[in-house]
C-alpha positions as CSV (number, residue, x, y, z in Angstrom):
1,M,73.2,159.9,99.7
2,K,75.3,159.5,96.4
3,K,78.0,158.1,99.0
4,T,76.0,156.1,100.5
5,I,74.5,154.4,97.2
6,K,78.1,154.3,95.9
7,L,79.1,152.4,99.3
8,F,76.5,149.9,98.6
9,R,77.4,149.1,95.2
10,Y,81.1,148.0,96.4
11,T,82.2,145.0,95.3
12,F,85.6,142.5,95.9
13,S,87.6,142.2,93.2
14,E,88.7,138.8,92.0
15,K,91.6,138.7,94.3
16,V,90.3,139.8,97.4
17,T,87.5,137.1,97.1
18,A,89.8,134.5,96.7
19,L,92.1,135.2,99.4
20,I,89.4,135.9,101.3
21,C,87.5,132.2,100.7
22,L,91.0,130.9,101.2
23,A,91.6,132.3,104.5
24,G,88.1,131.2,105.5
25,L,89.3,127.6,104.3
26,I,92.3,127.9,106.2
27,L,90.8,128.7,109.9
28,T,88.2,125.9,109.1
29,M,91.3,123.6,108.3
30,I,92.9,124.5,111.6
31,P,90.9,122.8,114.5
32,I,90.6,120.1,112.3
33,Y,94.1,119.3,111.9
34,R,94.9,120.3,115.4
35,L,92.5,117.7,116.5
36,S,94.5,114.8,114.4
37,Y,97.4,114.7,117.1
38,Y,95.3,113.2,119.5
39,S,93.7,110.3,117.5
40,I,94.3,106.7,118.2
41,P,94.4,103.7,116.9
42,Y,91.4,101.7,117.3
43,Y,89.9,98.1,116.5
44,D,91.1,97.1,112.9
45,D,93.9,99.5,112.8
46,Y,95.3,96.6,115.0
47,G,93.9,93.7,113.1
48,A,95.5,94.6,109.8
49,A,99.1,96.4,111.6
50,A,98.9,93.1,113.5
51,G,99.2,90.7,110.4
52,N,101.5,92.8,109.0
53,V,104.3,93.6,111.6
54,A,104.0,89.6,112.4
55,W,104.7,88.8,108.7
56,A,107.3,90.9,108.0
57,K,109.1,90.3,111.8
58,Q,108.8,86.3,110.8
59,F,109.7,86.6,107.1
60,G,112.7,89.4,107.5
61,T,110.6,91.4,104.7
62,S,109.5,95.4,104.2
63,Y,106.5,96.7,106.0
64,L,105.1,96.9,102.1
65,T,105.7,93.6,101.4
66,G,103.4,92.6,105.0
67,A,101.2,94.7,103.5
68,V,100.5,93.2,99.7
69,V,100.6,90.0,102.0
70,H,97.8,91.1,104.4
71,A,95.8,92.2,101.1
72,R,96.2,89.4,99.5
73,Q,94.8,87.2,102.5
74,M,91.8,89.1,102.9
75,W,91.0,88.9,98.8
76,W,90.7,85.3,99.4
77,A,89.4,85.7,103.5
78,W,87.1,88.4,103.7
79,E,86.9,91.3,100.8
80,G,88.7,92.1,97.6
81,T,89.1,95.6,98.3
82,Y,92.8,95.3,97.7
83,F,94.2,98.8,97.7
84,A,92.4,99.9,100.7
85,R,93.7,96.7,102.7
86,V,97.4,97.5,101.7
87,M,96.9,101.4,102.9
88,M,95.2,99.7,106.3
89,A,98.4,97.3,106.7
90,L,100.4,100.8,106.4
91,D,98.9,102.7,109.8
92,P,101.7,104.5,110.7
93,V,101.1,102.9,114.4
94,I,103.4,100.2,112.8
95,W,106.3,102.3,113.7
96,G,105.5,103.7,116.2
97,E,102.2,105.2,118.2
98,K,103.1,108.7,118.0
99,Y,103.3,108.3,114.7
100,H,99.7,107.4,114.2
101,F,98.5,110.8,113.4
102,I,100.4,110.6,110.3
103,G,97.6,108.7,108.8
104,I,94.9,111.0,109.9
105,V,96.7,114.2,108.6
106,M,97.3,112.5,104.8
107,I,93.8,111.2,104.9
108,I,92.3,114.6,105.8
109,T,95.0,116.3,103.2
110,S,94.1,113.6,100.1
111,L,90.0,115.2,100.6
112,L,91.5,118.9,100.6
113,F,93.5,118.6,98.1
114,S,91.7,116.4,95.6
115,V,88.6,118.3,96.0
116,F,90.6,121.9,95.4
117,V,92.4,120.2,92.4
118,F,89.0,118.9,90.9
119,I,87.1,121.8,91.0
120,Y,90.2,124.3,90.0
121,M,90.2,121.7,86.9
122,I,86.8,121.9,86.1
123,C,86.9,126.0,86.1
124,R,90.0,126.5,84.6
125,K,90.3,123.4,81.6
126,L,86.6,123.2,81.1
127,L,85.0,126.3,81.8
128,R,88.1,128.7,80.9
129,A,87.7,130.7,84.2
130,A,90.7,133.0,85.1
131,K,92.9,132.0,87.9
132,W,91.4,133.7,90.8
133,D,87.9,132.7,90.1
134,S,88.8,129.3,90.5
135,V,90.7,129.4,93.5
136,S,87.3,131.0,95.1
137,S,85.1,128.8,93.5
138,A,87.8,125.6,94.3
139,A,87.9,127.3,98.2
140,I,84.1,127.4,98.5
141,V,83.9,124.0,97.6
142,C,86.2,122.4,100.0
143,E,85.1,124.5,102.8
144,I,81.5,122.6,102.4
145,T,82.9,119.6,101.9
146,V,85.1,119.7,104.8
147,L,82.6,121.1,107.2
148,F,79.8,119.3,106.3
149,I,81.4,116.2,106.1
150,Y,78.7,113.2,107.5
151,T,81.0,112.0,110.2
152,A,84.4,113.4,110.8
153,Q,84.5,110.9,113.3
154,Q,84.7,108.2,111.0
155,G,85.5,110.0,108.0
156,F,88.8,111.9,109.4
157,Y,90.2,110.3,112.8
158,W,89.5,106.9,112.3
159,Y,92.3,105.3,109.9
160,N,90.6,102.0,108.8
161,S,87.8,104.1,107.6
162,G,89.4,106.9,106.3
163,V,91.8,105.1,103.9
164,K,89.2,102.7,102.8
165,Y,86.7,105.6,101.8
166,I,87.7,109.2,101.9
167,L,91.2,108.5,100.9
168,G,90.1,106.2,98.3
169,F,87.5,109.0,96.8
170,S,90.4,111.3,96.5
171,I,92.2,109.5,94.5
172,W,89.1,108.8,92.3
173,L,88.7,112.6,92.3
174,L,92.5,112.8,90.9
175,S,92.3,109.7,88.3
176,I,89.2,112.0,86.9
177,C,91.3,114.8,86.6
178,A,93.8,113.2,85.1
179,S,91.2,111.5,82.6
180,V,90.0,115.0,81.7
181,M,93.6,116.7,81.4
182,T,94.3,113.8,78.8
183,L,91.7,114.9,76.9
184,V,92.5,118.7,76.8
185,S,95.8,118.3,76.6
186,K,96.9,119.8,72.8
187,K,100.9,118.1,73.2
188,L,101.1,114.3,72.4
189,Y,103.8,113.7,75.7
190,E,100.8,115.2,78.4
191,N,98.1,113.0,75.9
192,I,100.7,110.2,77.7
193,I,102.1,111.2,80.6
194,Y,98.1,111.9,82.1
195,G,96.5,109.0,80.4
196,I,99.4,106.7,82.6
197,L,98.7,108.7,85.4
198,S,94.8,107.9,85.6
199,A,95.5,104.6,84.9
200,A,97.7,104.0,87.5
201,L,95.3,106.0,89.9
202,I,91.7,104.5,88.8
203,F,93.7,100.9,89.5
204,C,94.0,102.2,93.3
205,A,90.5,103.4,93.6
206,A,88.9,100.6,92.4
207,G,90.5,98.5,94.8
208,S,89.2,101.1,97.8
209,N,85.6,100.3,98.7
210,F,82.3,98.8,96.5
211,V,80.6,102.5,96.6
212,T,83.8,104.3,94.7
213,V,84.3,101.1,92.0
214,L,80.8,101.3,91.3
215,Q,80.7,105.2,90.1
216,S,84.3,104.8,89.0
217,L,82.9,102.4,86.2
218,I,80.1,104.9,85.4
219,V,82.3,107.7,85.7
220,S,85.2,106.2,83.3
221,V,82.6,105.1,81.0
222,S,81.1,108.7,80.4
223,I,84.1,110.3,80.3
224,F,85.6,107.9,77.2
225,A,82.3,108.3,75.5
226,A,82.3,112.0,75.7
227,G,85.9,111.8,74.7
228,L,85.1,110.3,71.7
229,Y,82.5,112.4,70.8
230,F,83.9,116.1,71.6
231,C,87.6,115.4,71.6
232,K,87.7,112.3,68.7
233,K,91.3,110.8,68.8
234,R,92.8,112.0,72.0
235,A,90.4,109.7,73.6
236,L,92.1,106.9,73.0
237,F,95.2,107.7,75.3
238,L,92.0,106.8,77.8
239,I,91.9,103.2,76.7
240,P,94.3,102.0,79.4
241,S,92.6,103.9,82.2
242,L,89.4,102.4,81.2
243,I,91.1,98.6,80.9
244,A,92.5,99.7,84.5
245,D,89.2,100.3,85.8
246,F,87.8,97.5,84.5
247,Y,90.5,94.7,85.7
248,G,90.5,96.3,89.2
249,A,86.5,96.7,89.6
250,K,87.1,92.7,88.8
251,L,90.0,92.0,91.1
252,C,87.3,93.9,93.6
253,L,84.1,92.6,93.2
254,L,84.9,89.0,91.9
255,A,87.0,88.4,95.0
256,P,86.7,84.9,96.4
257,G,86.5,86.7,99.9
258,N,83.2,88.6,98.8
259,T,81.5,85.6,98.6
260,K,82.2,84.3,102.1
261,R,81.5,87.8,103.3
262,A,77.9,87.9,102.0
263,S,77.1,84.7,103.6
264,A,77.0,86.7,107.4
265,Y,74.2,89.5,105.3
266,E,70.9,89.2,103.7
267,G,70.7,91.7,101.0
268,M,68.4,92.3,97.9
269,G,69.1,91.1,94.3
270,A,70.4,93.0,91.8
271,F,67.7,94.6,90.0
272,D,65.8,95.5,93.8
273,A,68.7,97.2,94.7
274,I,69.0,99.7,91.8
275,I,65.4,100.5,91.8
276,A,65.6,100.7,95.6
277,S,68.5,103.3,95.6
278,F,66.6,105.7,93.9
279,K,64.2,106.1,96.6
280,T,66.8,105.8,99.1
281,G,68.9,108.5,97.5
282,F,65.5,110.4,97.8
283,E,64.8,109.8,101.6
284,F,68.7,111.0,102.0
285,L,68.2,114.3,100.8
286,D,66.9,115.8,103.7
287,R,70.1,115.1,105.6
288,F,72.3,116.4,102.7
289,L,70.8,119.5,101.4
290,D,69.7,122.0,104.4
291,W,69.7,125.4,105.1
292,R,73.2,125.3,106.4
293,T,74.1,123.7,103.0
294,L,72.3,126.3,100.8
295,L,73.9,129.2,102.7
296,L,77.2,128.4,102.1
297,F,76.4,126.9,98.5
298,L,75.0,130.8,98.2
299,I,78.5,132.1,98.2
300,A,79.5,130.5,95.7
301,L,76.8,131.8,93.2
302,P,78.2,135.0,92.2
303,V,81.8,133.5,91.6
304,S,80.2,130.4,89.4
305,Y,78.0,133.3,87.6
306,R,80.7,135.5,86.9
307,I,82.7,132.2,85.3
308,V,80.3,131.1,83.3
309,R,79.0,134.6,82.2
310,M,83.1,135.0,81.1
311,S,83.7,131.6,79.7
312,G,82.6,131.9,76.3
313,I,81.0,128.7,76.1
314,T,77.2,128.1,74.6
315,F,75.4,126.2,77.2
316,K,72.4,124.0,75.9
317,I,69.2,123.4,77.5
318,R,69.6,119.2,76.6
319,I,73.3,119.4,77.4
320,F,71.8,120.5,81.3
321,I,69.0,118.2,81.1
322,I,71.3,114.8,80.1
323,L,73.9,116.2,82.9
324,A,71.2,116.1,85.8
325,A,69.7,112.9,84.7
326,W,73.4,111.2,84.9
327,S,74.1,112.9,88.1
328,V,70.8,111.5,89.4
329,C,72.1,108.0,88.2
330,L,75.6,108.5,89.8
331,Y,74.3,109.9,92.6
332,A,71.9,107.1,93.4
333,S,74.3,104.5,92.3
334,G,76.5,105.2,96.0
335,F,73.4,103.5,97.7
336,T,73.1,100.2,95.3
337,P,76.2,98.1,96.7
338,N,75.3,98.4,100.4
339,L,71.5,98.0,99.6
340,Y,72.8,94.8,97.3
341,S,75.0,93.4,100.1
342,S,72.7,94.3,103.3
343,G,69.5,95.5,102.5
344,E,70.1,98.8,104.1
345,V,72.5,101.8,104.3
346,V,73.3,102.8,107.7
347,L,77.1,102.7,107.9
348,S,78.4,106.7,108.5
349,R,81.8,105.8,106.7
350,V,79.7,104.6,103.6
351,I,77.3,107.7,104.0
352,N,80.4,109.9,103.7
353,V,81.5,109.0,100.3
354,I,78.2,109.2,99.0
355,K,77.3,112.6,100.4
356,L,80.3,113.9,98.9
357,V,79.9,112.9,95.5
358,F,76.1,114.6,96.0
359,Q,78.1,118.1,97.2
360,L,79.9,117.6,93.9
361,L,77.6,117.0,91.5
362,L,75.1,119.8,92.6
363,W,77.8,122.4,92.5
364,I,78.5,120.6,88.7
365,N,74.6,121.5,88.3
366,M,74.2,124.7,90.0
367,T,77.0,125.9,88.0
368,Y,76.3,124.5,84.6
369,F,72.1,126.0,85.5
370,L,73.7,129.6,85.9
371,G,75.5,129.3,82.5
372,L,71.9,129.1,80.9
373,L,70.5,131.8,82.9
374,S,73.7,133.4,81.8
375,Q,72.5,133.4,78.1
376,I,69.6,135.0,78.6
377,K,69.4,138.7,77.3
378,T,69.1,141.3,79.3
379,N,67.0,143.3,77.0
380,G,69.2,146.3,76.2
381,R,69.9,146.3,80.3
382,K,73.5,147.3,81.4
383,K,75.1,143.7,82.1
384,W,75.7,142.6,85.6
385,K,79.6,143.2,86.7
386,G,79.1,142.7,90.1
387,Y,81.3,140.2,92.0
388,V,80.4,139.9,96.0
389,I,78.7,142.7,96.8
390,W,79.7,143.4,100.6
391,P,75.5,143.9,101.9
392,A,74.5,140.7,100.5
393,A,78.0,139.0,102.4
394,V,76.4,141.0,105.7
395,I,72.8,139.2,105.1
396,W,74.3,136.4,104.6
397,L,76.6,136.0,107.7
398,T,73.5,137.2,109.7
399,A,71.6,134.1,108.3
400,W,74.6,132.2,109.0
401,I,75.1,132.9,112.4
402,F,71.0,132.6,113.2
403,F,70.7,128.6,111.5
404,F,74.3,128.3,114.0
405,R,72.6,129.3,116.7
406,I,69.4,127.5,116.8
407,Q,71.2,124.2,115.4
408,P,70.4,121.6,118.3
409,N,74.1,119.5,117.9
410,P,76.6,122.0,116.1
411,I,79.3,119.8,117.7
412,G,78.4,117.1,115.4
413,T,76.8,119.0,112.6
414,Y,80.0,121.4,111.7
415,S,83.4,119.3,112.0
416,A,85.5,122.1,112.5
417,F,83.4,123.6,115.4
418,G,83.6,120.1,116.9
419,A,87.0,119.7,116.7
420,D,87.7,123.4,118.1
421,F,85.0,122.2,121.1
422,Y,87.0,119.1,121.8
423,L,90.4,120.6,121.3
424,K,89.5,124.2,123.8
425,S,87.4,121.9,126.2
426,G,90.3,120.1,127.0
427,Q,88.8,116.8,126.6
428,A,91.4,115.6,123.7
429,E,94.2,116.6,125.8
430,L,92.9,114.6,128.8
431,F,91.6,111.5,126.4
432,H,94.5,111.3,125.0
433,E,96.6,111.6,128.6
434,E,94.6,108.4,129.6
435,Y,95.4,106.9,126.3
436,T,99.2,107.2,127.3
437,Q,98.8,105.5,130.7
438,R,97.6,102.7,128.5
439,L,100.6,102.5,126.4
440,D,102.5,102.7,129.7
441,L,100.8,99.0,130.6
442,L,100.7,98.0,127.1
443,H,104.7,98.2,126.8
444,S,105.0,96.9,130.3
445,G,106.4,93.1,130.8
446,D,102.6,91.8,132.3
447,S,101.0,89.6,129.8
448,D,97.6,90.3,130.6
449,I,96.4,93.6,130.8
450,V,93.6,95.4,132.4
451,F,93.0,98.6,131.9
452,K,90.7,101.2,133.5
453,P,87.2,102.7,131.6
454,Y,88.4,106.3,130.0
455,T,86.8,109.0,132.0
456,N,86.6,111.1,129.1
457,M,86.1,110.2,125.2
458,P,85.7,112.8,122.8
459,W,83.1,111.6,120.0
460,F,85.3,112.5,117.0
461,L,87.9,110.2,118.4
462,G,86.2,107.7,119.2
463,W,82.9,106.1,119.9
464,T,83.5,103.2,122.0
465,D,86.4,101.5,124.0
466,I,87.4,98.0,123.8
467,S,85.3,95.5,125.6
468,S,85.6,93.7,129.6
469,D,85.5,90.5,127.1
470,P,89.4,89.7,126.5
471,D,88.1,87.5,123.7
472,S,85.6,90.1,121.3
473,E,87.6,90.8,118.5
474,A,88.5,94.4,119.0
475,N,90.4,93.2,122.5
476,R,92.2,90.0,120.4
477,F,93.2,92.4,117.6
478,M,95.1,94.9,120.1
479,A,96.3,92.0,121.8
480,D,97.9,90.5,118.6
481,F,99.7,93.4,117.9
482,Y,101.1,94.0,121.3
483,H,102.2,90.1,121.8
484,K,100.0,90.1,125.0
485,S,97.7,87.2,126.0
486,S,94.9,89.4,127.0
487,I,94.0,92.8,127.2
488,K,90.2,93.8,128.7
489,V,88.8,96.9,130.2
490,E,88.1,96.1,134.0
491,E,84.0,96.3,134.5
492,D,82.3,99.2,135.8
493,A,81.6,98.8,139.6
494,G,77.5,98.7,138.6
495,D,78.0,95.8,136.5
């Protein structure tokens, strides 16, 4: 009996828990990375790359110069997202179709790396956590953000969307890390280096997408204000970062092309958009916060509790109230740009970054709340020393399997499962073979190209094909890139 009781009290060590979390993250990432090999360029990927290649060949410049020229042209003609436009024009397809997947790998890695560094930095530098505890927390949150990305299709596997939103978001997270390191570093040269790095990163993030540019302004001002209050003079090293953020936001938001693009949409007034953002944010909670996400967050609870219990930090209720209110405002601000410009939030690529911000804010608020709970007196009882009790892990795993089994769309809900499904079913390979057959036609001497329709198109790798109309925008982008007179897909026999 005593042996049984002792067995049920068994806990994993810090290092073992961290290694288990890392192993789970690695297993999740394997199919996601493998599927990237079968990704193909589509639509705007060709549009941006075609302009870059044409400029570089005409004037004998580098592709980087051509990308900057493309961004400048789009700044005047369509939108002010200068960094995103440079990256779009640098799609590796300009060096050859076989290199396109490298851009996809970069996008996936940027999210994984930035989230890991962000959580690790908070745990180590702000919560004074041990190394392995910090690794566990970072791995768990990475697992949550990657596995439950709103749509892997437009988040990971469409280059154009990925560099504009996911890469921009990732660079923004890294700029936050650099800003925090500027404040907590004690050495002058570290303050200077991190301050410069923060300014460079935030300038890139400010030119990525309108959601990130607005939220970066809110966070930059907040970090600077907190730095003045807690770190005094060290906050002055963030002035270059603050200037870079505001100047980048000015370039992005006040670009002449934005006015031309706005004429094609009907949005709300600024005040109405801000008010509607809170209502819309509440309506999206059922999409962002379900039982599957909560169950995965439960793994982080004992890890976070141990961190705050051992941090030696005094957690205050008023700080938690301010943090929670600030988090609600930051989360809601993610909906404001689209409500202002078009009156609705429907684009999956936009929702991707809003959900990512929500998930990180949820973890931050959960961890601080656990800090408050950890300060409640135990009234003489033995202090909690457990870490991850294995019976609890078994119960969690059982619940996870149950919710996975009843999920009507596991392919679209779990990015790793969807990627693994397309790989094991052979759909990804078949799709890529048909794409390779199209490349043979594109590299032939024919000027008018007619493709057979895809017999198979995995949803992660593409949501639609080019059309039977050679004058449609997607067809024209592709034709320009390959220097063809026309490209189309032959119409179905039933059309």
